[in-house]
N, C-alpha and C positions, 0 to 999 in steps of 0.2 A: 072487871076483874081479868087479869092476865091468866091464861090457861097454858100450862106446859104439858105437852103430850110426850110421854115416854121418858124413861131413864137412860141408861147407857151414857152417851155423850150429853144427854139432857141433864145429867148431874152438874155439868159445868154451868148450865143456865140456872138451875136451882141455887147453886152456890152463889152466883152473882146476884140473883134476886134477893137472897138473904143478906148479902153484904150491903146491898143498896137499900134494904128495908122496904122493898116493894111487895105489896100483897099479890098473891097468886094462888092458884090451885094446881095440883099435879093430877093429870088424867093418865092413868097407866095405859100402856100399849103392850100387848103380849105378842112379841115377835115370834115366839116359838109355837104359838097356837095357830099361826097363819095370819099375817097382818092383812091379807087380802079379804079376810072375813070381817074385818073391822071397818064397816062402811063409813062411819063418822070420820075416822082418821083418814081413810083413803080419799075422802072428799076434800080434805085439807091438803094432803100431800100424796098425790097419785103415784109418786115414785116409791112410796112405801117404806121410807127409812125414817128413823128417829134421830133427833127430836124434831118437833114442830112447836111453834108458839103462836097463839092467837091472842091478839090484843085489840079488841074491838073489831074493826073491819080489816085489820092488818094480819096477815098470815106470813110467818117467816119460817124457813127451814135452814139447816146448816148451823151447827152450834156456834161457830165463831162469828158468823154473820148476825146471829141472834144476840150475842154478847155486844157486838158493836152497835146494833140497833137500840138495845136497851140503854146503853150508856149515853148515846147521842140523844135519844128521845127524852130520857128522864134525868140526865145529868145537868150540870157538871157533877162529877163524882171522883173521889180519890182513886177509884178503880182504873181510871184512865188519865194519865198525866196530860197536862196542857201541851198541845202540839209544839209550842215554842220552848218547852223545857228541855234540859239536857237529857232527861230520862226517856223522852218520847221515842227516839229511834230504837232503843233496845226493847222498850215496851211493844212497839209495833212489830218488830221482828219476831219476838218470842211468843206473842199472842198467836201469830199464824204458824210459827214453827211447831207449836204444840200439837197441831192437827196435821198440817201438810207434811212436816218433816219427821214427826215421831209417831203419832197414832196411826196414820194411814199405812206406812210401810210395815209397822208391827201387825196391823190387821191382816196383812197378807200371810204372815206366819200363822196367826191364830186361826184364820179360816181354813187354812190347809190342815192344821192339826186336828180340827174339829170335824170338818166336812169331807176332806179328801179320802179316797180309799187308802188302805194301809201302805200300799206300794207307791203312793204318790204324795205322802205327807211330807217327805223330805225332798221337795221339788225345787227347781231353779228359782221360781218366783218367791217361794217362802224364804229361801236362803238370801236372795237379793233384798227382800224386805228387811231382814235382820241386819244385813250389811249397811243398808241405807239408814236404819234406825241408829246403829252404833256410830256412823259417821256424823249424823246431825247432832247426836248427843254430845259430841265433843264441844259443840258451841255452848250447850248448857253447862258443861263442866268448866269451861273457861270462864264463863260468867260467874259461876259460883266461887271461883278463885278470887274474883274481884269484889263481889258484893253478895249480900244475903239473899237478894231477890233478882228476878230477871230484869227488872227495869232499874235496879240500883238498891237504894236503901229502904224503899217502901214497897209493900205488897200491892200488886195491881192485878187486873184481869189476866195479864200475861202469865201470872203464877197459877191462876185457875186452869188455864189452858195446858201449861206444861205439867203441872201436878197430875192432872187427869191422865195425861199420856204416860207418865212414869208409872202410875198405879195400874193402868191398863196393861202395860208391858210386864209388870211384875205379876199381876193376878192372872191374866189370861195367857201371856206369852212365856211365863216362867223365867223372865229376865231378872238377874240378880243385880240390884243397884249397888253402887259403891258407897263408901262412907259419906262422902259429901252429898251425894244424891239422897241417901236415906235421911241425913240431917236436914236437908232442905225440905223434904216431904214432911218430916216431923214438924218443922216450923210452920209450914203453910196449913197443915191439917189440924194444928192446935187452935186455930181461930174459931171463934164462936159461930161465925157464919157457916163454916164447914160443918160443924156439929149440928147446927139447925137444919142444914140441907140434908144431912144424913138421916135425921129423924123424920124428914118428909119422904125421902127416897128409901123406902124400906127394902126394896130389892137390892139396891146398891149396898145398903148397910149389911144385909145378909151375905152378900158376895164378899165384902171386906172381912166380915167375921169368919167366914169359911177359910180365909187365908191367914187367920191368926192375928188380924189387925184389931187394935182397940177401937171400939166404936161408941164408947160411952161419952 
């Protein structure tokens, strides 16, 4: 049985597992309680961040690496286009852009808003993070002018990656999505795989509900 440790970016993993129909269990990790006190989790990932995935003797961390591992190990799957297909370059680009180009820079703003002293919340790093996010988001917007999904006409794991980043920016960063971005998120989150993942990830479901999102 595959075990997924932690929600947060781990929601991406749960969503993919649901899309691929792979059995798994979610093992919560309470970051706010002090992850250093969770000896079982820290033994798997001594760096102390989520998510982590255990699949037999395999332990993986980093959400995008976990997605790629699952698709390679348990594929082929329509969640990853064939490398020879015309859709593959965009798929590969946006799979990684969702984390490296969008979620990470927005995290710099979020962590400053939450953890920094009041006189340091609006700091250079936080502002740079937002600037980077907005710049990379132009690539998403251009793609949405061309096609309904990041790889083209079909939903893939790249959409899981990018959708999570947009939701994170909206929920945690207070970023207002434009009409095309909102329509895109509505398309991706209407999938049954997303809804099933939400039912598993109750903390994420509560977070979404607290921001007025439909989670039924």
